[in-house]
N, C-alpha and C positions, 0 to 999 in steps of 0.2 A: 212475278218478277217472269219471266222472256227469256227465251233461247235464239242469240242471235247466231247463224251458218254463213259467216262468207265467206263469198266463191275469191280466189282470185289462182293468176296463175302460177306454175310447180317452179318457176326460175324468177331469183332474187335478189338478178343483175340489172343495172341497168342497160337496155332504158322498162321493162317488166317492173323494175320496182317502183317504178315511177307509177303507172300501171296499176301495183298492190294498192299501193297507200294511198290513191282513190278509192278504189273498190271497197279500201274499208271506212276510209273514210266515211264514205257515201253510206254502207252499212252500219256501225256503229254510231248513227248522230241522234238520232230519237236516247242509247241511254248519254253521250256528252251532254243530254240538259238535266242530267235526271244530276240530285242534290250530293245523292250518300253516292258515288258511284264505285266499283268493285273490278281491278279488270285480274282473269285467274285465267293464268297462261298456264298451259304444260306445249309451249313450243316457245324453245328464243326467237325466234323473228317475229318480235312484234310493230315493228316499223315504229317504234315510239310510243305505244297506244296507254304504253304504260305511266305515263306522263300529265295522263289528265285525270287518274283515277286518284279516289283516296287514302284506297289503299290495293295494294297489287299485290302477286302472287306470281309465282313460278314453283310450277309442277312440277316435278322433272320425276319421269316413272323408268327412262331409260337411261343407257349413253349413248345417247341420235347419234354420235360421229360415229359408233365403232359399229351398223349396218350396213353392209354393200352396199353403196350407189348412193348413202346419202352425202351427201355435201360437205365433209368434214373441217373442209373450215371454215363453212358458214355457219357449222351448228359454235363453234369453238371461237370464232370474231363474233357472233350475238351472245356469246353464252359472258363470256368478259361486258360485255358492254353491260349486259342487266345486271349484275355483279359490280356495275362502277356507280349503280341507280342507288343502292342498298337496298331492293327488293327483296319480300322473304320469300326466304328457297327450302322447297325440299323435297326430302330425295326419297326414291323411293325403295330404295336398299339397302346394308351402307353403305356400301361399292360408289355406289350412284352419291354420296352425301361427301363420301371423303371425292368422289370428283367434282361434285360445284366446288369445298372448299378448294381445292388448288386451283380452282378457276378466277376464285376469291370472290368468294359469295359472304360477308361476316356471322350470317343468320341462317345456322341451316337444320330447319329439325327432321328427321328420323321418322316415316310413316309408312310401311306397309303396304302393299296396294289391299286392297278389301272387295270381301262378295257381300251378294245379296245373300245373304242366308236367312233372314224368313220368309223370300220367296220359294229360296229351294226346301226350306222342310214344311211349307204346306205345303210338300207333295207328299210325302210322309203319313197326313194327317186322311191322305183316301186310300190308304190302306195299306201293308204287307202285300208283296210277293215276294215269288224267289228269284236268286241272284243272278247272277253268272257273266264269266268273261270281263274282258279288261277298254280301259275309253279313253281316247282320245282325244277334248275340246279346247280346239282353237285353229291358231290360222293355223294354217298344213302347208308351211312355208321349207325347203329347202337347204331354205338359210339358216335357217333353225331347230331345227325336228332332226334328226339323230330316224332316216329311215328305217339304218340297217335295222334298226335293233327289237324296231315294229313288227319289219319280214322276217325276225330269229323268234320274237312272241308268236305272233302268227306262225311259225314251222314246228315251232314245242307242240300246242295243238291247242292254246288258246284262245278261246274267242274273240275277237279285239271286232271295237263298234268304233270308229272317226265321227269325226262329228265340227262344223267350221269352214270357215273360205278358203278355198285354193288357194294357190299362192300368191298372198296379197303381198305385193310387194316386185313379186316380178318373178319369174329365176322356170325352171321344167318340171312345177312341183307335182301338173296335172299328174302329167305321165306318171310319175312316182307314185298317187293315189293309184290311181286306174293298177299299177302292178297289185298293189293291195289289195284294191279289191278281184282283180283277178286271181288271186292267192287263195281267195275265203275272206277276206275284210269286211263289213258291213261301213256304209260312209252314207250318211245320213243326210247333209247341208248341211247349210245355217239355221241352225236354229233360235227356237223364241227363246226366254229363261225358262219361260215351264214347260216346253217341249224338254228342253235340255235337264232340263231336272229330269222329267220322266224314265229322262235315258240314263240316267244316273240311279236313278233308286234299282235302274230292272240289272245296274255289272254292281263288280265287288271289287276289282280294281282301278281306280287312278294313276291315270300315265303322267308324269312329266317328260317328255325323252328329250329331250336338249340339248346339241352341238356339243362342247367347250371354243368357246370363243368368245375373243373381247369383252363381244354385243351383250352377249346371255350371260354371263359374268357380274353382269346388270341390271338384271333383271328379279326381279320379285313375281310370282308369277300367283295369280288370284284365283287361276283355278284354283291353289292349295288345301285354299280354305270354300270354294265352291264343291269340290270333291268332300271334305271332310265334313259339310250341311248337310249331303247325300250320304252320309255314315261309308265311303268306302278307303280300302287302306291305299295312301301313297304313295307312286313308286317315281321313283324322282334322280335323276340324273341329278353329281353333287354336284350343282353351282349353287355358293354364295349367302342365293338368295330365299333357299328353305335349307329348313331348318333338322334335322333329321329327331324323331320322336316316338320310340317304339312306345307303341305295338301299331301306334295311329299313320306314320312317316317313314320310310326307307327312301336312301340315300346311296346306291353301291356305286362300288369308284370303281363296276369292268361292267363289260354291254354282257358274259357270260352268269354275272351276278345278277346282274338286270333283272333277265332270265328268266332263270331259280329262282328270283324272289317275290314276280308279278305268276310265275306257273305256281308258289307256296298259296300265296294272298289267293290266287283267282278260286281256292278247294276252298280257302278256310270261310268256317260262316262264324262272322264278327258282328253281328244285330246285337249283342252283348252289351259291344262298343261304341251304338249310335250317338248314347244321346253324351260320352263321353265324347267323341267327336266332333259333337255337335256345339261341345259347353268352346271348346278348341276356336272351331269356328266361328263361334260369338262374338267374341274377344277381337277377329278380327271384321265384324261388320260397317255396312254401310250407316248403320242408326249408330251408332259408336261416329264414326268421322264424317257425320254429318254437324254432330256436336264439336266433336274439332272444331268445324272449321267455322262453323259460324261465334264461338270464340274465338277460332283469329281472329275473323274478320272486325269482334266486338273489339276485343285488346291490341289491337294493331288500329285502327279508323279512329278508337273512340266514341264507336257508338253503343248506343241505351238497349 
């Protein structure tokens, strides 16, 4: 297996689309000569390359057209075009599944996002340590994250840790992160999974403080299962992609109750729940998802 990472111009109307098609044709040169070609895409903007595959899958993990700054008309047009090809579609949340069906996809599988739970669990075997504080790990974007609730958590006396890229997607997010750091939060930068795992095992609470927007309604946060694999209590905004499951996952309805739940969880030792949380996370692991993906390709392509 090889990974192709083609470079394209981030504009998809003429004349740029003509240039992009040539760039992609060059990048896919060797792939096009293979017998059992599989085209697995996370973007609907495919330039028609799914036609050259024996098996094609559109794996949609977000409501792409709802994200600020994205060309929603382009996403809508390309999704409807893909749907007409009969491609197998996968949605990462029930909201995304419903959206794909409304776009015309006939077969849509529901596959929630998964995490590398085995890698995270390896960190636990290096020895237990005292836990404290709350962690948000992810894209620190003001278009996605409710920075005001993070500030309230910090002001309530909870030790706050942040990890991930800042302002991926643009905006003034760096200023918001700097404000939190000035108020006492610790920003750890962009971490590898082993580094992030080590940090998670030092904390007690995993945060999913998303804004309530049309975009986040379709999000299925894989960090839910990363947090659980590390034994954290998860406190999330009440978005459809996060299902409340006490005493492991909480989805408070208001910011004040969100902060109260984080404060309470940051003081509670839940070591006795760690194995149970890992078991929940393991049901959403890449190991099982890999089996599912291979079975899907085999079924759709008739491969042995």
